[in-house]
N, C-alpha and C positions, 0 to 999 in steps of 0.2 A: 597218237601219230608217232611213228618211229623216225629216227634219223634217215633211214633209207627211203621212207615214204616222202619225207620232206625233200631229200635230194632229187627224187624222181620228179617232183613238181617243178623243179627249175632246171632239169636236164633236157635239152632239146633232142629232137629225133636224131640229129646228127651226132649226138653223144657229148655235146658241149654243155658244161654247167654254166649258167648265166643268171645271176640274181641282180635285180635293180628295184629301187623304190624311188618315189618322187623326191627331188631335192629342193623343190620350191613349192609355194602354195599353189593349189590347183584352182584354175579359173576355167570352169566348163562353159561351153556354149553349145546349144542344141539347135539343129536345123531340120525342118520338114515335119514338125508335129504341131498339134493343137495345144492351146494353153494348158489344158488339163494334163496332157501327157508330159508337157514341159515341166510342170510342177512335180510330177512323179519322178522324172529323171533327176531333177535338181535335188529332190528329197532323198533319192538313193545316194547321190554324191555326198550329201551332208551326213547321212547315217554312216557310210563306210569311212569317210574321212575322220569323223569323230571317233569311230571305233579304233582307227589306226593311231589316233593321237596326233594326226597331221593337221594342216591348216588349209582353208580355202581363202580366196581373196576376190575382190570385185574386178581387179584387172591385173595383168602381168605387165610390168613396166617395159619389158622387152618385146613381148609377143602379143599383148592385148589379152587374147584368150589362148590358153595353152592346152586345152583338152576339148577338141571339137568332135561332136557326135552328129552324124548325118543319118537321117531316115529317108528312104526313097524306095521306088518300085523297080527301077531298072539301072544297072550299072552305068549305062551310057549317060545317065543324068549327071554323073560326076564330071564329065568332060565339059559340061555347060556351067559349072560353078566358077564364078570369076576368081582369078588368081590362085585357084587350087593347084593348078599345074606348077605354079611357082613354089608353093609350099611342099609339093610332092613331085620331085623329079620323076620322069618316065611314067607319068600318070596313065597315058594312053596304053602302053604295053601292059601295065598292071591291070587296067580295066579289061583288056582282051583276055588276060589269064584268068581273071575272076569269072568272066562270062563263060569261058571254056569249061571251067571247073564247076559251073552252076553254083557258085558259093553264095551264101546269104549273109555272111558277115566277114569282116576283115579289120585288123587293127595294125596301126603303124606307130612306132615309138621313135622319138628323137631324144638324144642323150646329152648331158652336160659333159664337160671335160673329164670329170672324175667318174663318169659312167652312170650317174644317177639319171632318172627320167626327167627330161626337160619339157617334153610335149608329147601328146598322143592324139591320134586321129582314129575314130571309131566309125566304121561304115556298116550300116544295116540295111540290106535289101529285103524289104518286107514281102517275102514270098508266102505261100500258103502255110508253110511250117511256122514261120515267125509270127504270122497273124493269129495263130492259135494260142500263142503264149500271152498270158495276161501282162498288161503294161508294167505292173509292179515287179513281176518276176523277170521280165526282159531287162528292165532298167537296172535292177539289183545285180543280175548276172553280168551285165556289161561293165558296170562300175567296179565290181569285184575283179574282173579280168583286166582292168585298167589300173588298179591301185598298185599292182606289182607287175614286174615282167615275169610272168609265169612261162613255163615251157609250152611249146606249141602243141604238146600232147597232154598237158596237165589235166584237162577236164574232158578229154575225149571219151573216156569210159564212164566217168561219174561226175555229175554236175556239182558245182560248188554250193548249190542250194538244196534245201530240204523242205518238207512240208511239216508244219506244226498245226495240226487240225486243218482248218481251212486256209491258213496263212502260209505264204512262202517266206522262208527265212534263210539266212546264211547258215551253212553247216557250222556247228560249234567248233570243230577242229580247224576249219579254214579261218573262222573269225579269230581264234586264238593265235593262229600262225600270222595273220595280218598284223595283229596287235604287237606280237613279238618282233616282227620284221621292222617295225618302226621304232624300236628301242634306240634312243639317241646315241647310245654307246656303239652301236653297230655302224659299219660303213654304208654309204648309199648304194654301193654296187660291189659285187664279188664274182670272180670267175673260178674260184677254187671250191671244189665240192665240200671241203671241210667247213665251209660257211653253214652247211646244213646242220652241223653239230652245234654251232653257235645259236642258230635259230631254235633248235631242239631244247637247248638249255633255257631259253626264254619261256618255253611252254611249261617248264617245270617250276618256274618262279611263281610264288604266291601272288595273286592279283589283289 
C-alpha cells in the first residue's frame, strides 16, 4: 500500500483528510439479533480490537456502551427505540434521508475533545442484499469500518475483506494499516494529509 492509497482511505468525498481512532476501550452492544449472531458480532469485535492492539471493556463509565449496533428491517423502527433520539439529534430527518436513499447501512461517530473516536452507532437495515451476506462477513466488515474513521468513499470500490478458500478474512493490507494506526506514538486523530506518511512508515516496520 502506497502513501497515496493510505491518504485516499481517509480523504472524504469533500476533499477533507480526516483520521481518527478510538481513544477509549470499546464497549459494544448489539440489538435485534439472535444469540448466535450476537456471539458472531462480539467475536468480530474481539478479533479486530486484538489486531489493533486496542482494548475492550465491560462498561464505559460515562456512556455505559459506546458502540451500538442495530439490526432491523425498516428504518422507521429506529424512531421507536427508547432514548435514541436523545443520543442522535435530528433522528427523524436522518431516517427520512436514509429511506429516500434506500440505504441499507449507516454509521455515526462521536468524538473526544482531541478528535479521537468516543462512540459509534452502526445501523444495518437487513434488506435482500445484506441478507445474502454471511453473518461472519457482515460482522467483520462492520467492525473494520468502525475501528477507524475511514473516508466515506474508502470501500466503495473494493471491500476491506477477501476470501481465503471458503473463509472470509480481512485483507492483509487493511489489517496491517489498522495495526499501524493504533501505534501508541501516533495521535488519536489527524486532519493533515501528512499523517498518511506516518501511517505508511508503520507498515514498513518489522512486526
